[in-house]
N, C-alpha and C positions, 0 to 999 in steps of 0.2 A: 441550702436545702441540707439536711441532714444527711451522713454518709452512708445510715443503711435506709434512707426510703429507694425505694426501685422505678415510683411512679411519683410526680410531679404535676401538677397542671396548674397554672397560675390563668387567670383571667381568663377561661375560657368562654369562647363567645358562640351561638353556633345560629344564626338567622337564615331562613326560610323565604324565598320570596314567592307570597301566593297571590298576587296579583292579578287580576284579571288581564287577560291581550291588551297588549299596546294598542288597536286600533279599537276595541272595546273601550279600554279607560278616556281614549283620548275624545271618540265622538259623545262618550256619557258623561264627560269631563269627573269622571272618578280618580280617587288617590289612589297611591302606591301603596298595598300592606305587606309588610313584613312579619312575619311572627316569630318572635323570639323565642325558639325551643329550648335555649339554654345563653344566661346573660350573665354571664361575669363570675366562672365558679373558679375557685382555689383552693385543693387541698391536694394532700402527699398522702402516699402508703407505703410503710414500713417494708423491707423485706419478710419474709414469713408468716404477714401477718393478714388480716382479712378485713377491708374496709369497704363495707355496706352503703348505699344509696335507697333511701328510702321514703316518700309518697305516693301521695294518689296518682291514679292514672292520668296521663298529660300533663306530668311534672317536669319532663324533662329528658328521665331517669335513662331509659334507652339510647336516647339521641349521644348521650354523654358516650353510654358505654360504645356505642358505634363509630365516634368521632375520634375516643381513644385509639381504638381499634386499625382505625384508617379507613374504613369505611364511608365515614362523612369525611370531606373536607372544612378544617374549622374556620369560619368566619376572621377570626382571631382569636389570641392569645398563645399560649406554647401548652406543649406538653413531652413532659423530659423522661427518657428511660434511662434510669442511672447517668443524670446528666447532659443526655443528649438530647437533644430538641426534635420532636419528631415532624415536626410541624414543619422544620427548616431544613430539612433533610430531602435531596435531589440525587443522590445517587445510589443507583439501583444495589449494589453490594451491601452499603446500611442498612436500608431499606427493608432487604431479605433478610438479614441478622436481626433486625427489628422484629419482624413479622415472625422469626422462624422462636425467638424468644417470647413471644406474644400472641396469644391462642383464644378463642371466643367459644363457649358453650351458649345456644342460642335456647331460645322459648320455648320452641313449638319442636319437638321430635320427630311431630309428620313432616313437617315444609323442610327441616334441614338437612335429610340427606337423601340422596339423589335414588329415587327408587328401580331406576335402569341397574343400578349396579350391584355385584354383592358386596356385602360387608366387608370381606379382605380385600379390597380394594379400596372401599372408603377410608378404611385406618391408612392405609397404606400409601394415599396419594401424598400426605406432607413427607413421608420418609422418601417417595421418589422426588418431591419437587427439590427438597431442601440437601439431596445426595447424602443421604445418612445410613445407606446399608452398602454393604462392599458387595454384595450380587443378590440375586433369587432367593437363596435359600436363609442366608442374613435378614431379608424383608420378609419374607414368613416367618421366622422365629422372632423377629420384632414383634408382628401383627399378633402371633400365637401368643403372646407373654404379655401384650396390654389387652387382650382380650379376657386373659384370667384375672389381671390387674382390677378387673371394673367388674369384675364377678360374673362373667362367662364363658365358654368352654372356648376351645380353638377350632371345634368344629361349626361354632355358628359363624363362622368367615365364610363359609361355603351358601350361606344362605341372603336372601334380599329382606331388605329394611319391613317392606310388607308381613312378612312371616316371625314379625316380634311384637310385643305391647309397648305402650308409650312408656313403661321407665327401662326396659331393656334397651329399647330405640336411645335414649339417654343417656344409658350408657356405651352404647356405639359412639354417639357422639362426643363421651369424654374421653373415649379411647383416643378417636382420632384427633381431639384436641392434644393430647400426652404425647401422639407419636413425631411429635418435632421436637420433645424433648423442652419444651417452655418451663419458664422459669415465673408466669404472670400469666394467672388465667382471668378473663372477662368474662361472667358467667352472668346472663341478661337474663333474669327471672328463669333460670335452669328447671324449676318445680312446679310452675303456676297451672301449667295442663295437666297435672298428673294427679292422681286419687292419694288421698294426705297420708294412706299406709304407704305409698311408693314414693311420696314425697320423704318419709322418714326415711327410707331406705338410702334413697341419691344424696338425701344432706350428710348419714353416714359417713357413704362411701366418701365423700368429696372431702370430710373432715379426717378421714384416714390418709387418703391421699395426700395431704397437706403437712399430715404429721410426718410422712414416708417420704416425701420427695421434697418436702421444704419448697410450697409452693405459694406463692401469694395470688390473694385473691382480691378483684373488686366485684361485689357482690350485690347484683340490681335485683330488689324487690317490694311490691306493695303489702306483704303479710309481716308484721310485727313478730310473729310464731316462729319463722322462718328467720327472719333476721336475729332475734335470740338464740337460735340454735347454734349458729356460724359465724357471728361478727364479733371480733375486737372494736374495732372503732364504726361509728356511723355515721351518718351526713342524712341531715334530715331536708330533704328538697322541696320546695312551693314555688311554682311557676318560673321556672328555671332559671331560681336561686337556692342557694343554699343556707337556709336561717339555723340552724345548729349543728356542731360538728363535737362528738360528746362520745365518751368509751360506752361501751355495750353495758356494765352496769349504773352508770351514772344514769344513762339514759330513763329507764325503769326506774330507778328509785328518786331520782332528783329531775325531771323534766325541765328546761327554764323558757325558751319557746312558746307562747301560745298555741302555735299550730302544733309543736309536737306533745303538746299536751291534751288538744285536741284529736291527733289520731289516737294516743294511749285509754282515752276516753271509749273508744271504739271495739277496744277489746273486750269478749263475751265475761261477764264475771259470774261464773260455774257457780260459785259458791254462794250468790246471790247476798253478798254483805253492803254491797253499795248500789246504788243505781248508777245506772250509765247513760250519758247520754249523746244521742244520735249527732254525726256531726254538720254545722249550723249552717246554712249559706252556701251559694258557687260559686266552683272557682270560676275566676275572671277572665275573660276571653284574652288569650298573650297576644293574640292581633295588637289590641289597644290595652293593655296592662294598668293599672290603678299607678298613680304617681306616688313617690316616696316608697314605702313600706309596704310591698304585694299583699302583702297580707291586712293589710287595714279595716277595707269594708267586711270582714267576718272577725276582725278581734275585738274583745269585751275592755279592752286595757286601751285601745286607740284612741291618741290626741292630734289634735292640730298638727303638732310635731311630725305626727306618724304618716301626715298625708303631703308634706312635703318634702321632706329629706329621708331617703333611701339610706336604711341605718347596717353598717357595715361588721362584720366579724370580730367581737372582741373578746380578749382571755378570762372564763372565770374559773378558776382552780384548773381543775383539768378538762373543761368546755371551752367550745368558742362559739358565740351566740351575735347573731342580728338581731338585736331588737333595742327600740328606744325603752321601752317597758322596763325592762332588766336593768338596762345602761341605769335609767334615773328610778332605781330599787322602788320601782311601782308593783311590783309581783315580785 
């Protein structure tokens, strides 16, 4: 692992048992069904950078975020924070330190804030949990400073979440995430529930906070315009696997994997210069994924090898791609 990497994920797998109850399966002789939401992810994020995961809905992006945050227990694999294996930690003191340094901003600003709490208490909860204030006055000052930092007023701390718009609620969520003085933020589609104009404001706020505080982001989104705005590196996910890891500039200038090319074809061409093709085919059932390369049923470059052998990520200039067609120089 690079000395600059704050997070490294190694062969992460997250499987869910979605079988019917045991008695029903025995009576009807039904097999056990396992949903492979995340099926062997490996990537790392350097300190101070933004690594984004992008892909269609259901590809496992949010499961990755929740597993790294510790909200799901990984089926297998390793999650390392500054070289410490999060999946192997059992001591409460070690887990508490990692949790303080790594916080999450959730997708819905309407569901992630307790409607019964005042905003000041929502933001102060991590400060209290990690003992980051010397006294009540210090706590109030920290909350006021956090509200100002995200573009709100200290007086807003006396209000309840329902008194705010969606964009303002997401600013409160960001302030809560920052209250434990973290180094690493996991952002699970933090703008998808907001209007486009408000999305831009929140993205600009997050970019400014990253510059001011030296934060590192894992950013989850299905919106390529958002990804283009915030990312340094991008991982393209398909059916629980990463098919391409590339710098932002390379993704839009020279996409390599056929699925990445298909995603980029969905971006509207406002100038009307080129004809855009709609996404073709359906995402396979993750309970019974295709053999070999999971994308081969929708791929125009698929061969018999693609149906048999699962491709692995290999380096091509600055990018890494898992594709037999790229490896064989057929595209």
